Backbone bond lengths (Angstrom), bond angles and torsions (degrees), N, CA, C in turn:
res aa  C-N    CA-C-N  psi(-1)  N-CA   C-N-CA  omega(-1)  CA-C   N-CA-C  phi
1 M - - - 1.448 - - 1.519 108.00 -
2 R 1.360 115.78 136.98 1.435 119.33 -170.17 1.484 110.97 -95.54
3 S 1.407 118.87 -172.57 1.446 125.21 -163.64 1.565 109.59 -61.99
4 G 1.392 113.32 -37.81 1.484 114.36 -174.74 1.504 111.73 -65.63
5 S 1.255 113.91 -45.86 1.505 116.57 176.06 1.482 115.62 -64.42
6 V 1.380 116.35 -35.15 1.437 114.87 177.32 1.513 113.85 -66.11
7 A 1.380 116.06 -33.59 1.436 123.50 178.58 1.581 104.83 -66.63
8 V 1.239 118.93 -45.30 1.409 119.53 178.90 1.518 109.47 -60.48
9 A 1.276 121.32 -52.09 1.437 124.89 179.64 1.539 111.71 -55.38
10 S 1.322 120.08 -40.12 1.403 122.09 176.92 1.494 113.64 -62.50
11 I 1.337 117.19 -43.95 1.411 119.68 179.89 1.488 114.01 -69.00
12 L 1.349 111.77 -43.32 1.516 117.30 -179.93 1.486 113.33 -62.45
13 S 1.347 118.65 -38.30 1.404 124.52 -172.48 1.569 107.45 -65.85
14 K 1.303 116.59 -24.82 1.490 119.26 -179.20 1.549 112.76 -90.16
15 N 1.351 116.44 -4.92 1.491 118.96 -174.52 1.398 110.11 -93.35
16 R 1.371 113.83 -173.36 1.556 119.86 -161.04 1.564 107.28 -88.62
17 A 1.239 123.74 -2.10 1.463 122.93 178.99 1.537 112.53 -148.22
18 S 1.349 116.55 78.86 1.456 116.47 -173.69 1.513 113.03 -65.48
19 C 1.330 119.70 -15.69 1.445 119.62 176.69 1.518 111.65 -64.64
20 F 1.447 116.48 -26.25 1.394 120.53 173.22 1.527 111.33 -65.88
21 G 1.371 110.95 -40.51 1.526 115.35 -177.95 1.558 111.09 -63.19
22 R 1.390 115.19 -40.00 1.483 117.32 -179.21 1.592 105.53 -65.29
23 L 1.266 114.83 -40.40 1.551 116.65 -173.72 1.544 104.87 -65.26
24 L 1.341 120.64 -44.97 1.442 123.95 179.80 1.442 114.65 -60.50
25 L 1.309 116.60 -44.00 1.443 119.27 -176.37 1.501 112.83 -71.24
26 S 1.354 114.90 -36.75 1.444 122.67 174.35 1.526 107.60 -56.05
27 W 1.351 116.21 -54.75 1.464 119.93 -179.05 1.492 115.76 -60.19
28 M 1.325 116.34 -41.24 1.403 119.50 175.72 1.494 114.76 -60.65
29 E 1.349 119.41 -40.95 1.397 121.30 179.52 1.543 111.12 -72.82
30 T 1.278 115.52 -30.96 1.491 115.43 -179.68 1.548 109.80 -74.47
31 N 1.273 117.37 -28.40 1.524 117.09 178.65 1.527 111.67 -99.78
32 G 1.347 121.07 14.99 1.415 123.67 172.65 1.587 110.45 68.91
33 A 1.283 114.56 34.72 1.549 116.90 -172.92 1.565 104.83 -111.87
34 E 1.277 118.43 41.93 1.566 125.14 -175.51 1.553 104.36 -63.80
35 E 1.323 123.02 -38.59 1.504 121.69 -161.80 1.525 113.02 -94.25
36 F 1.362 115.26 12.75 1.394 118.83 173.46 1.571 113.73 -57.87
37 M 1.272 114.81 128.70 1.503 112.66 174.51 1.467 111.45 -86.39
38 W 1.349 115.20 161.83 1.330 124.17 178.78 1.528 114.45 -107.02
39 F 1.343 119.58 121.50 1.490 119.22 -175.60 1.442 105.38 -109.77
40 S 1.262 115.43 137.14 1.471 120.79 177.29 1.545 107.57 -130.41
41 S 1.314 117.32 128.56 1.417 125.67 170.75 1.444 117.29 -113.10
42 D 1.375 119.56 139.50 1.411 120.63 -178.89 1.603 110.06 -96.54
43 F 1.416 111.45 103.53 1.458 113.99 -179.53 1.530 110.39 -109.46
44 T 1.418 116.22 30.01 1.401 118.48 -174.27 1.561 110.24 -58.21
45 E 1.360 114.39 -47.18 1.475 119.76 177.91 1.490 116.35 -50.35
46 V 1.331 112.72 -43.48 1.492 123.65 175.69 1.545 110.84 -51.15
47 A 1.341 116.37 -42.31 1.327 121.87 -176.88 1.582 114.08 -59.22
48 R 1.360 112.37 -32.03 1.383 116.76 179.53 1.539 113.90 -83.50
49 Q 1.371 111.56 -15.52 1.569 112.62 -171.40 1.483 109.95 -102.50
50 N 1.424 119.51 -18.04 1.446 121.42 -171.17 1.510 111.41 -112.47
51 S 1.363 115.53 143.76 1.450 119.44 174.13 1.487 109.29 -76.57
52 V 1.394 109.17 168.51 1.501 114.79 -178.15 1.474 111.05 -67.03
53 M 1.392 116.93 132.47 1.368 124.36 179.97 1.465 113.18 -114.66
54 K 1.372 119.74 142.26 1.402 122.18 179.95 1.535 106.47 -94.23
55 I 1.307 114.99 120.93 1.428 124.50 -177.04 1.558 111.40 -112.11
56 A 1.258 120.15 119.35 1.437 122.01 177.49 1.557 108.91 -101.55
57 V 1.336 113.85 117.21 1.505 118.63 174.57 1.496 114.41 -101.65
58 I 1.313 114.82 112.40 1.422 124.17 -172.34 1.561 110.41 -103.04
59 I 1.411 115.32 127.70 1.366 119.83 -173.27 1.571 106.15 -132.79
60 A 1.402 115.62 130.33 1.429 116.30 173.32 1.625 104.20 -103.98
61 S 1.311 112.36 131.66 1.470 117.62 -179.65 1.507 114.38 -139.42
62 R 1.366 117.26 150.11 1.376 122.84 174.24 1.456 114.33 -147.61
63 N 1.350 118.69 114.02 1.474 123.54 174.79 1.469 112.78 59.88
64 N 1.273 119.89 32.11 1.473 122.27 176.46 1.531 110.64 -134.36
65 P 1.381 117.80 68.12 1.424 120.38 -175.52 1.500 115.14 -59.78
66 Q 1.428 115.26 -38.86 1.449 118.91 -175.34 1.532 109.24 -68.84
67 G 1.282 117.32 -40.31 1.442 122.99 -178.49 1.549 111.01 -63.82
68 L 1.387 113.70 -43.59 1.404 122.21 -174.88 1.613 108.34 -67.98
69 E 1.390 115.41 -44.14 1.503 118.11 174.28 1.466 110.65 -57.96
70 T 1.379 117.84 -44.50 1.450 119.06 179.72 1.463 116.25 -57.10
71 V 1.282 113.47 -48.61 1.471 118.43 179.22 1.584 116.73 -60.95
72 I 1.242 117.17 -46.79 1.360 124.24 -179.46 1.549 111.20 -68.53
73 S 1.304 117.84 -50.46 1.412 124.05 -179.83 1.518 113.26 -65.99
74 T 1.319 119.08 -32.15 1.364 118.82 174.13 1.552 117.58 -74.97
75 L 1.336 110.49 -36.35 1.522 117.38 169.52 1.523 112.90 -56.67
76 S 1.393 114.03 -45.92 1.430 119.92 179.10 1.503 110.81 -66.07
77 L 1.306 119.12 -40.33 1.462 122.16 -178.64 1.539 110.82 -65.25
78 L 1.369 120.47 -31.35 1.372 124.83 -169.92 1.592 109.68 -99.23
79 D 1.353 119.18 -8.29 1.468 116.89 179.80 1.526 109.21 -69.09
80 S 1.319 112.15 166.90 1.482 119.45 -179.48 1.464 115.94 -84.27
81 G 1.298 113.63 -22.30 1.516 119.00 -172.68 1.456 113.74 85.80
82 A 1.369 119.28 -0.81 1.482 121.61 -173.76 1.564 111.29 -90.74
83 H 1.422 116.38 -7.15 1.426 115.34 -171.53 1.629 107.53 -133.88
84 S 1.326 109.74 162.02 1.499 116.15 -178.51 1.564 108.06 -88.25
85 I 1.267 121.34 110.68 1.417 129.54 -174.96 1.478 112.55 -113.19
86 G 1.374 119.80 117.82 1.416 126.44 179.16 1.531 108.91 -108.91
87 Y 1.394 117.80 138.87 1.430 121.47 -179.80 1.543 107.72 -112.14
88 Y 1.332 118.93 123.18 1.398 124.16 -178.35 1.533 108.86 -123.81
89 V 1.357 116.13 127.28 1.492 119.31 -174.49 1.520 105.07 -124.56
90 A 1.364 107.75 132.84 1.530 119.36 175.60 1.560 105.93 -100.81
91 H 1.308 120.57 132.90 1.394 123.52 170.36 1.496 115.82 -141.41
92 D 1.332 120.12 162.87 1.409 118.05 176.64 1.523 115.94 -77.83
93 V 1.341 115.87 153.52 1.484 119.01 -177.51 1.458 116.33 -61.99
94 D 1.348 115.08 -27.56 1.506 116.85 178.11 1.540 112.57 -90.55
95 D 1.287 117.66 6.79 1.536 121.32 175.31 1.513 107.80 -90.14
96 N 1.288 117.41 103.62 1.539 120.91 -175.22 1.568 110.94 -92.79
97 V 1.311 122.40 -4.74 1.430 123.58 -168.46 1.599 107.05 -99.35
98 T 1.350 117.31 -24.52 1.440 121.96 -179.90 1.510 112.34 -64.00
99 P 1.314 119.43 -42.00 1.547 118.27 179.79 1.510 109.62 -68.18
100 Q 1.326 119.54 -30.08 1.365 124.16 176.47 1.484 115.39 -61.00
101 A 1.395 114.99 -40.72 1.473 124.11 179.19 1.548 104.68 -66.19
102 L 1.297 122.21 -42.74 1.407 122.46 -176.19 1.513 115.27 -65.81
103 Q 1.371 112.99 -31.93 1.435 118.57 170.91 1.430 114.18 -60.73
104 R 1.351 117.62 -44.30 1.479 124.48 174.56 1.529 110.54 -61.46
105 L 1.253 118.12 -35.11 1.465 118.74 177.38 1.470 113.17 -65.81
106 K 1.275 115.31 -33.51 1.463 121.94 178.78 1.499 114.44 -64.57
107 T 1.345 114.53 -26.13 1.435 121.76 174.49 1.562 110.88 -68.94
108 Y 1.283 113.97 -26.58 1.468 119.41 178.38 1.524 110.20 -86.45
109 G 1.272 116.81 -2.77 1.563 115.09 -179.90 1.407 111.23 94.12
110 I 1.399 121.90 13.13 1.450 121.67 -169.63 1.637 100.36 -114.96
111 D 1.300 114.41 118.31 1.534 120.52 177.07 1.435 110.09 -91.49
112 V 1.309 118.44 130.21 1.475 124.96 -179.02 1.404 109.52 -132.46
113 Q 1.370 117.22 130.00 1.484 124.17 178.70 1.556 106.96 -89.06
114 L 1.300 113.90 134.21 1.490 116.07 -176.94 1.595 105.87 -116.52
115 F 1.405 108.78 141.39 1.527 120.80 179.77 1.398 107.86 -129.36
116 A 1.431 115.26 109.97 1.502 122.28 178.79 1.443 109.09 -99.25
117 G 1.370 112.92 142.29 1.460 116.09 173.10 1.570 110.04 -161.70
118 N 1.284 120.97 -179.64 1.390 123.86 -179.40 1.460 111.52 -69.45
119 R 1.293 115.02 154.69 1.584 117.61 -177.84 1.526 103.75 -56.92
120 P 1.315 116.86 127.79 1.487 119.33 -176.32 1.675 109.74 -77.09
121 L 1.286 114.28 155.12 1.464 117.87 171.81 1.424 109.56 -67.33
122 Y 1.291 116.12 -41.23 1.529 123.55 -167.65 1.541 110.12 -111.83
123 L 1.231 113.62 141.29 1.478 121.56 -175.56 1.522 115.15 -56.19
124 G 1.408 111.76 -41.95 1.505 117.40 -173.76 1.528 114.27 -87.83
125 Q 1.320 118.47 -3.82 1.468 120.78 -173.55 1.460 113.93 -61.30
126 P 1.366 125.10 -40.26 1.468 123.41 178.46 1.561 110.66 -61.14
127 Y 1.283 120.96 -40.35 1.400 124.10 -179.11 1.524 106.17 -64.54
128 N 1.231 123.85 -42.54 1.396 124.49 -175.30 1.628 106.70 -67.57
129 D 1.306 115.59 -39.65 1.475 117.73 -173.68 1.548 110.11 -67.89
130 I 1.349 110.07 -42.07 1.514 112.02 177.44 1.553 114.00 -64.90
131 A 1.293 110.09 -46.50 1.551 116.85 177.84 1.596 111.09 -49.89
132 Q 1.298 114.87 -45.03 1.420 118.77 -177.54 1.542 113.42 -67.04
133 K 1.337 114.59 -23.65 1.500 120.21 -179.66 1.556 108.77 -84.74
134 I 1.366 118.23 -33.53 1.435 122.80 -174.17 1.526 105.29 -98.09
135 T 1.395 115.39 90.68 1.433 120.50 -167.81 1.501 114.73 -96.39
136 D 1.417 116.10 -4.79 1.481 117.93 -171.04 1.551 108.49 -111.63
137 A 1.357 121.75 17.41 1.446 125.95 -177.49 1.635 105.14 -83.68
138 D 1.274 114.14 152.88 1.457 120.08 174.15 1.521 109.88 -88.11
139 V 1.422 112.91 -31.71 1.428 121.24 -172.56 1.471 107.22 -148.70
140 Y 1.384 117.23 152.94 1.416 122.22 179.30 1.545 106.73 -127.70
141 C 1.459 115.58 127.71 1.337 118.06 -179.04 1.505 109.03 -112.94
142 T 1.287 120.94 137.29 1.435 124.95 177.94 1.461 111.53 -103.81
143 C 1.385 112.90 143.25 1.541 120.99 172.42 1.617 106.21 -150.96
144 T 1.281 109.76 178.57 1.460 117.82 176.36 1.594 100.56 -130.20
145 D 1.367 111.55 179.38 1.437 119.72 173.78 1.534 117.43 -81.12
146 R 1.290 115.46 5.00 1.527 122.24 173.24 1.484 112.57 -114.51
147 F 1.293 117.37 16.87 1.483 126.61 -175.04 1.541 105.52 -100.29
148 I 1.397 111.27 135.44 1.531 119.22 177.01 1.405 105.08 -122.04
149 P 1.357 125.46 115.68 1.443 127.25 169.71 1.437 113.93 -72.69
150 L 1.296 120.26 143.40 1.481 122.00 -172.22 1.589 111.33 -126.73
151 T 1.271 122.67 -0.88 1.409 126.42 -177.02 1.488 114.52 -108.29
152 Q 1.317 112.29 119.89 1.336 117.32 174.82 1.599 112.58 -69.41
153 H 1.354 113.65 136.03 1.478 118.09 -177.85 1.489 110.47 65.49
154 W 1.292 119.13 39.53 1.462 124.91 -178.89 1.489 107.85 -61.48
155 D 1.310 118.85 -34.97 1.465 121.02 179.52 1.583 113.34 -59.72
156 Q 1.333 113.08 -38.38 1.392 118.70 176.18 1.536 110.76 -65.45
157 A 1.306 117.98 -37.24 1.506 120.28 -176.15 1.622 103.29 -68.64
158 I 1.292 115.34 -38.09 1.465 116.00 179.61 1.599 112.72 -66.24
159 A 1.289 113.88 -39.46 1.463 120.81 177.09 1.608 109.55 -63.80
160 L 1.331 116.46 -41.13 1.494 121.46 178.21 1.523 108.68 -59.91
161 T 1.366 114.81 -47.39 1.429 119.51 -177.00 1.531 113.81 -67.40
162 M 1.295 112.94 -34.08 1.452 119.00 -178.40 1.613 107.91 -71.84
163 G 1.363 110.65 -34.98 1.494 112.89 177.38 1.595 117.55 -65.50
164 K 1.353 110.70 -17.48 1.422 117.51 176.80 1.472 117.35 -97.37
165 K 1.400 110.53 -31.31 1.518 117.54 -178.58 1.567 108.34 -155.97
166 D 1.412 108.40 102.69 1.556 112.00 -168.64 1.525 108.17 -109.61
167 D 1.335 124.02 17.89 1.425 125.18 178.31 1.487 116.84 -120.03
168 C 1.270 120.83 22.22 1.438 124.21 -165.96 1.541 109.42 -137.80
169 V 1.307 110.44 -178.76 1.531 117.42 170.93 1.521 106.76 -109.46
170 F 1.336 114.46 141.40 1.446 122.38 172.48 1.459 110.22 -132.50
171 W 1.323 121.23 179.51 1.440 121.58 -164.09 1.507 113.92 -138.09
172 W 1.323 118.35 144.87 1.366 122.80 164.85 1.486 108.04 -61.98
173 N 1.311 115.08 141.63 1.503 120.82 -176.94 1.498 114.59 -97.19
174 S 1.294 117.35 126.16 1.392 124.09 -177.99 1.558 113.85 -83.17
175 H 1.383 115.95 -6.22 1.443 121.82 -177.22 1.449 113.46 57.53
176 V 1.403 117.95 21.50 1.484 119.41 174.63 1.418 104.13 -111.41
177 P 1.356 120.39 127.69 1.468 124.32 173.21 1.502 112.29 -53.45
178 G 1.371 114.61 120.90 1.443 121.09 -179.03 1.523 112.90 72.48
179 G 1.403 115.98 15.67 1.414 122.95 -178.99 1.523 114.74 -54.33
180 Q 1.344 116.06 158.71 1.398 123.45 -179.61 1.570 109.19 -70.97
181 L 1.223 115.65 134.98 1.483 124.73 171.83 1.505 106.75 -73.24
182 T 1.229 118.37 102.79 1.534 119.17 -169.70 1.454 117.91 -113.45
183 F 1.396 114.87 -41.00 1.525 123.14 -174.51 1.490 107.68 -118.99
184 P 1.348 120.96 107.58 1.373 123.78 -176.39 1.625 110.83 -86.80
185 I 1.308 110.95 149.68 1.415 117.29 170.85 1.533 109.95 -117.86
186 V 1.242 122.34 115.75 1.473 127.75 -159.68 1.530 108.76 -115.11
187 S 1.300 115.41 119.54 1.460 123.17 175.11 1.557 110.30 -64.82
188 A 1.399 113.11 153.13 1.435 114.32 179.24 1.528 113.29 -70.76
189 K 1.423 114.98 -23.17 1.424 116.59 179.43 1.568 108.08 -70.52
190 W 1.330 114.05 -40.96 1.558 116.78 176.95 1.447 110.16 -65.81
191 L 1.273 120.64 -42.76 1.540 121.18 179.91 1.509 107.25 -56.97
192 R 1.338 121.07 -50.31 1.450 124.36 -175.19 1.597 108.97 -60.46
193 A 1.320 114.09 -42.28 1.490 117.08 -176.75 1.576 107.99 -73.16
194 S 1.332 118.65 -38.81 1.432 119.93 -176.11 1.476 113.08 -80.17
195 G 1.397 116.39 -35.95 1.427 120.40 -173.25 1.439 117.70 88.95
196 R 1.331 120.23 -5.49 1.411 124.11 -179.26 1.580 107.56 -170.88
197 I 1.364 114.06 162.53 1.383 119.85 168.22 1.476 117.96 -77.67
198 Y 1.284 113.47 -54.41 1.484 123.58 -176.43 1.601 112.58 -113.60
199 A 1.277 118.31 150.26 1.394 122.52 -178.91 1.599 107.64 -69.22
200 A 1.349 117.40 -26.69 1.511 119.19 178.10 1.525 109.47 53.61
201 C 1.338 112.09 54.89 1.582 117.58 172.73 1.478 113.21 -113.13
202 F 1.410 118.52 -3.89 1.460 120.14 -163.91 1.565 108.70 -131.81
203 P 1.305 117.63 139.26 1.462 120.54 176.83 1.452 113.32 -77.22
204 F 1.329 120.27 -11.52 1.480 125.96 177.77 1.544 109.23 -155.35
205 W 1.236 119.70 155.57 1.395 124.24 167.75 1.597 111.55 53.45
206 F 1.246 118.93 -173.46 1.570 128.90 164.40 1.493 112.15 71.83
207 D 1.305 124.87 -29.63 1.463 120.52 -174.27 1.512 110.15 -64.61
208 D 1.353 118.70 -37.05 1.496 121.34 -173.96 1.681 102.47 -72.18
209 T 1.289 118.14 -37.07 1.403 118.88 -175.03 1.514 114.90 -71.72
210 W 1.423 108.41 -34.96 1.554 118.29 170.00 1.510 108.84 -59.72
211 L 1.300 121.67 -50.26 1.421 124.49 -174.98 1.548 113.20 -64.68
212 A 1.389 112.48 -35.47 1.495 117.83 179.01 1.491 109.22 -66.78
213 E 1.326 118.14 -41.99 1.441 127.13 -178.63 1.486 111.29 -65.46
214 L 1.332 112.30 -42.71 1.474 118.50 179.33 1.502 112.25 -65.14
215 N 1.388 118.02 -44.68 1.292 119.44 173.43 1.479 122.17 -60.85
216 A 1.413 114.48 -31.91 1.462 126.21 -179.53 1.610 103.59 -71.65
217 F 1.343 122.68 -36.73 1.430 124.70 -179.28 1.561 108.18 -67.74
218 V 1.324 116.36 -23.79 1.526 119.08 177.54 1.489 112.56 -89.32
219 H 1.376 113.63 -52.57 1.423 119.95 -167.02 1.575 114.40 -105.93
220 G 1.423 115.20 -11.97 1.359 118.00 -176.51 1.532 119.84 87.21
221 L 1.271 120.57 -177.34 1.431 125.30 179.60 1.550 107.61 -109.09
222 P 1.299 119.35 157.75 1.482 125.81 1.32 1.561 112.79 -85.09
223 H 1.273 120.37 168.58 1.469 125.94 -178.69 1.579 106.61 -66.73
224 L 1.282 118.95 144.71 1.384 126.05 171.81 1.413 114.10 -79.54
225 M 1.298 120.39 116.04 1.466 127.33 -176.93 1.490 112.84 -131.42
226 P 1.183 123.54 75.64 1.525 121.77 177.71 1.401 118.50 -55.84
227 P 1.365 123.30 170.43 1.479 124.48 178.36 1.405 112.42 -74.43
228 I 1.415 118.03 64.68 1.522 118.56 179.30 1.579 101.10 -122.73
229 Y 1.269 115.52 100.99 1.465 117.87 -165.44 1.560 111.60 -97.19
230 F 1.276 113.62 156.42 1.478 121.99 177.01 1.529 109.28 -146.32
231 A 1.310 117.34 163.09 1.426 125.42 160.78 1.492 109.21 -122.19
232 N 1.335 116.35 153.52 1.412 124.63 -177.37 1.495 112.79 -132.29
233 V 1.326 116.80 118.17 1.474 120.71 176.54 1.419 112.83 -78.62
234 R 1.280 119.75 112.36 1.449 124.89 179.40 1.483 111.57 -68.90
235 K 1.257 115.24 143.98 1.438 123.73 177.93 1.551 112.59 -123.73
236 H 1.289 117.36 122.77 1.443 117.84 -178.78 1.548 111.65 -115.53
237 P 1.333 125.46 136.13 1.523 121.32 -0.98 1.537 109.10 -78.79
238 T 1.335 109.69 178.11 1.487 124.03 172.09 1.531 109.40 -86.94
239 K 1.263 120.08 118.08 1.447 124.11 -179.34 1.547 110.14 -57.09
240 R 1.334 111.83 125.77 1.494 122.52 174.76 1.542 111.27 78.00
241 L 1.380 115.15 2.80 1.424 112.10 175.16 1.484 116.04 -75.57
242 R 1.340 119.77 113.23 1.477 128.48 179.96 1.512 108.27 -161.96
243 D 1.312 118.39 163.68 1.459 122.56 178.60 1.614 110.64 53.28
244 L 1.378 111.09 43.33 1.453 118.91 -169.92 1.609 111.39 -60.79
245 R 1.275 113.12 -42.88 1.512 115.57 176.57 1.506 114.42 -60.32
246 F 1.279 118.23 -36.01 1.445 126.39 178.07 1.502 107.73 -64.28
247 W 1.317 117.04 -44.67 1.544 114.75 -174.97 1.499 107.59 -79.92
248 M 1.213 123.21 -22.32 1.492 123.02 172.98 1.551 108.89 -64.06
249 D 1.369 116.45 -43.02 1.410 125.12 -179.89 1.566 110.28 -62.87
250 V 1.359 112.07 -41.37 1.514 117.49 177.40 1.528 107.29 -61.46
251 Y 1.330 116.17 -47.78 1.492 120.45 178.97 1.560 109.92 -50.45
252 I 1.239 111.77 -54.75 1.550 117.31 -174.28 1.507 107.85 -63.16
253 A 1.345 121.37 -44.16 1.395 124.93 -177.45 1.539 112.70 -59.06
254 K 1.344 121.11 -30.10 1.411 129.42 -174.41 1.539 109.69 -83.25
255 R 1.374 120.68 -2.29 1.424 117.18 -173.83 1.543 114.87 -57.17
256 P 1.385 117.49 -34.33 1.422 118.94 175.24 1.566 113.90 -57.01
257 E 1.297 115.31 -37.27 1.364 122.88 177.22 1.493 113.93 -63.52
258 R 1.442 115.29 -39.46 1.488 119.47 176.36 1.585 109.02 -68.65
259 M 1.328 113.84 -37.75 1.556 116.34 -178.76 1.474 109.47 -65.06
260 A 1.337 123.01 -41.15 1.457 125.74 179.70 1.603 110.57 -67.65
261 H 1.383 114.58 -41.77 1.431 117.23 177.84 1.590 108.68 -65.05
262 A 1.294 118.03 -37.74 1.448 117.41 -179.33 1.516 113.42 -67.27
263 A 1.341 118.95 -30.32 1.445 123.83 177.06 1.507 106.26 -68.45
264 D 1.399 118.20 -40.52 1.368 119.88 -175.85 1.525 111.08 -71.40
265 I 1.284 117.31 -38.54 1.558 124.77 176.11 1.555 108.08 -59.81
266 S 1.377 117.99 -47.14 1.447 121.99 -179.93 1.560 113.18 -59.07
267 R 1.327 111.55 -41.97 1.460 117.49 179.57 1.571 107.97 -65.39
268 K 1.322 117.45 -43.35 1.478 113.64 -173.04 1.608 104.53 -74.75
269 L 1.240 121.22 -29.43 1.512 118.09 176.93 1.508 115.36 -76.01
270 G 1.394 112.36 -10.44 1.496 115.87 -177.78 1.562 112.61 72.64
271 I 1.253 117.81 33.98 1.454 120.98 177.95 1.485 110.23 -128.66
272 K 1.399 114.51 162.21 1.496 118.53 173.54 1.559 107.23 -84.20
273 Q 1.338 109.77 154.95 1.373 115.37 179.50 1.587 113.92 -71.35
274 A 1.274 121.39 166.39 1.395 126.69 -173.56 1.605 104.63 -58.83
275 P 1.298 118.69 131.13 1.529 124.94 -179.50 1.557 111.83 -74.20
276 N 1.381 119.01 -23.52 1.420 118.36 -170.69 1.516 110.61 -103.58
277 M 1.338 117.50 57.04 1.466 121.12 -174.91 1.454 110.54 -64.77
278 E 1.280 119.82 -33.22 1.611 117.81 -172.84 1.588 104.43 -73.66
279 K 1.251 115.94 -30.72 1.492 115.61 175.38 1.530 110.95 -68.74
280 I 1.260 114.16 -34.57 1.551 115.24 176.01 1.518 112.17 -70.70
281 F 1.356 113.90 -39.04 1.489 114.44 174.60 1.495 115.99 -64.44
282 E 1.323 116.21 -32.25 1.470 116.68 176.86 1.473 109.55 -73.13
283 H 1.331 122.19 -33.93 1.463 125.72 174.82 1.568 106.99 -61.49
284 C 1.284 121.61 -39.44 1.397 124.01 173.34 1.540 114.29 -61.44
285 R 1.303 113.60 -44.38 1.469 117.89 -176.85 1.537 112.28 -66.49
286 V 1.402 110.59 -37.21 1.475 114.70 176.32 1.536 113.21 -63.05
287 R 1.346 113.39 -41.50 1.449 115.38 175.84 1.451 116.58 -62.75
288 E 1.398 116.57 -40.40 1.401 121.18 179.08 1.520 115.36 -68.95
289 R 1.307 116.24 -30.51 1.479 120.26 174.39 1.537 104.29 -68.66
290 F 1.301 121.45 -39.01 1.434 121.34 179.10 1.569 110.11 -65.85
291 W 1.213 118.26 -35.96 1.533 125.53 174.21 1.621 105.67 -58.54
292 D 1.328 114.48 -57.12 1.467 117.38 179.14 1.498 111.94 -48.00
293 E 1.270 119.88 -41.31 1.438 123.34 -174.16 1.627 110.28 -77.93
294 H 1.231 120.46 -19.78 1.477 118.13 -168.21 1.543 116.22 -129.68
295 W 1.320 115.96 -0.95 1.463 119.32 -173.79 1.493 114.35 -61.09
296 Q 1.343 112.94 -41.20 1.533 115.92 175.68 1.463 117.43 -64.93
297 E 1.366 116.56 -37.07 1.409 124.71 174.85 1.519 108.44 -60.63
298 W 1.345 117.43 -49.92 1.481 124.64 -175.23 1.600 107.34 -64.06
299 E 1.243 117.39 -40.74 1.457 118.15 -179.02 1.476 111.56 -67.19
300 K 1.346 120.17 -35.18 1.446 120.90 169.07 1.454 116.97 -60.15
301 I 1.350 117.28 -40.22 1.434 123.19 -175.68 1.511 111.44 -79.08
302 F 1.361 117.39 -47.04 1.460 122.75 -170.42 1.558 111.91 -100.10
303 G 1.292 118.83 -12.46 1.435 121.62 -173.55 1.500 116.62 -54.87
304 D 1.325 114.23 138.86 1.542 119.21 177.14 1.487 105.32 -93.32
305 V 1.349 113.47 116.55 1.501 117.46 -172.97 1.602 108.70 -96.28
306 S 1.280 117.16 2.31 1.492 120.35 176.28 1.527 104.58 -75.79
307 A 1.382 108.31 167.54 1.502 114.76 179.05 1.524 110.76 -68.23
308 P 1.321 116.01 133.81 1.484 120.08 177.91 1.488 111.85 -49.91
309 D 1.379 121.34 134.53 1.420 121.83 178.32 1.556 108.87 -85.01
310 A 1.362 115.80 179.09 1.457 120.90 179.08 1.570 113.53 -59.97
311 T 1.341 113.23 -42.75 1.506 116.40 -179.29 1.484 112.20 -59.14
312 Y 1.328 117.33 -40.77 1.417 123.57 -175.51 1.599 106.40 -68.13
313 L 1.248 115.06 -45.23 1.475 118.32 179.35 1.481 114.20 -62.26
314 A 1.352 116.79 -36.89 1.407 121.87 -179.54 1.566 110.03 -68.90
315 A 1.367 114.70 -43.87 1.409 121.53 176.93 1.567 111.03 -61.74
316 K 1.339 116.21 -44.36 1.422 119.31 -179.21 1.548 110.08 -68.31
317 A 1.243 123.81 -32.06 1.466 128.06 175.78 1.546 108.17 -61.73
318 E 1.325 117.09 -48.62 1.449 120.41 179.93 1.515 108.58 -62.40
319 A 1.301 120.16 -42.93 1.500 121.58 -171.43 1.579 102.25 -74.02
320 D 1.257 121.64 -37.45 1.545 123.21 175.99 1.459 110.75 -55.45
321 A 1.356 119.49 -43.98 1.399 128.17 -178.50 1.550 107.92 -65.80
322 F 1.381 120.20 -48.38 1.460 123.02 174.46 1.561 110.25 -54.77
323 M 1.334 118.05 -50.75 1.413 118.46 -176.03 1.524 115.92 -64.10
324 K 1.312 113.21 -36.25 1.509 121.87 172.02 1.551 112.03 -58.26
325 A 1.324 115.05 -48.56 1.488 120.27 178.57 1.577 109.48 -68.00
326 A 1.229 116.98 -32.72 1.506 117.87 -179.37 1.525 107.92 -71.38
327 R 1.256 116.49 -39.06 1.488 117.91 179.59 1.507 111.62 -68.69
328 E 1.318 112.71 -37.43 1.502 114.39 -177.89 1.540 110.39 -70.83
329 A 1.267 113.94 -30.21 1.525 119.97 -178.51 1.587 114.77 -62.79
330 V 1.304 111.90 -27.16 1.519 120.40 178.82 1.475 114.34 -102.07
331 T 1.326 115.88 -6.88 1.445 120.08 176.87 1.473 113.36 -80.31
332 P 1.334 122.83 124.95 1.489 121.13 178.38 1.471 111.62 -61.53
């Protein structure tokens, strides 16, 4: 075991539930995640300055009970105890192991609400569905069952950020320079104005990029990424990842939809849209040139070589219809 895991073990052994530490270390070693560093921030002063905040943590999980237990138990282990934190898990109806994991978490004193449904067409849909049901939260945090939080008193960092800017989207920090904005933290004000967390247009990827661009159209750049760190264990291949170039083109073609939505959000928030739109457009162009250079490589690494399932085929059919209509709209 290397230094990162030793540091984690040292910290966890001193905390209130060492069984969580054993679970975390076992999962890290199983997934080849030994070198994750442990980040700790002291937000004690924040605890004295901020009122109690209700934080909804939403997690989508499928057939990964150990990963799910690790995420939730580690978040619980690292929270400050100063805020009201609810855990909400979405899973597919044919996934029988996830409910068992949640029963085990209850023995640790962690209550988790479970939402079962049919496998969604779109990756972001379960997050939207849960957020619409949990109407009294101040802020909504997104995670997956391959997410490892690394910041002690992460909830206090969120409270501090919300105290400064409570109408936007901010992000868990991967601690990688120029790292991907992957897991958003969405304020209740933003959710009410937007009507959803994710666009829910894609069977894989893209939802986070869509949300980051949408938030930039409203609030401008740079993106807000406070010192709330995480590590994410990659899994290859990515379920339903195929036709990558097509889905990139769908994303680009839907930019007018994002711009119109951003204008509506700004109006509902009572603010002016970001003034530096050309800077944002250039940021988009740079990203899309990067896509042009790497999409074939990514498809080889992450592509799902199994037969496409019914949900993918349905999502693809809807996207095909959209692209056909978009082409016809610009054809004389």
